N, C-alpha and C positions, 0 to 999 in steps of 0.2 A: 561385371565389376563396374562398368561405366554407369549402369542404371543406379546401382547403390550409391555411388559417389554423387550423382546428380540429386538423388532423393535426400541424402544427408546435407548437401549444400543448401538445398531448398529449405529443409527444416531449420538449419542454422539461420538462414536469412529471415525466415518467418518469426523465429524466436527473438532474434535481434530486433526486428521491427516492432514486435509486441512490447519488448522491454523499453525501447526508445519512446514509444508512444505513451507508455505508462509513466515513465520518468518525466516526460514533457508535460503530461497532465498534472503531475504532482508539483512540478516547479512553477507552472503558470497558474495554479489554483489560487483563488483569492480567499480561501477559508482561513479564519483566525483559529488556530489549533487550540490555544488556551481557552478561548471562549466556548469552543465546541465541546472540549472535554469537560469543562466546568458545568455546562448546561445539561450534560447527560450523566453527570456523576450523582450518585445518591447523596442525600443530605445526611451527614454524620451526626448522630445524636450523642451528646455528651452524657455519660452515665457515671455517676459517682458511687463508689462502693459504700455499703453501710457498715463497713468494717470496724 
């Protein structure tokens, strides 16, 4: 029982560390999201129906 508890606590600590590092990278990132999304978005073509 002691071994399983140690493994679970280690897994929890590792997952928490990965989450904190990911969150920290997102917060401190200097990427402008609107410009990044706009530059990768396909150009929309305006189509008028011949109706």
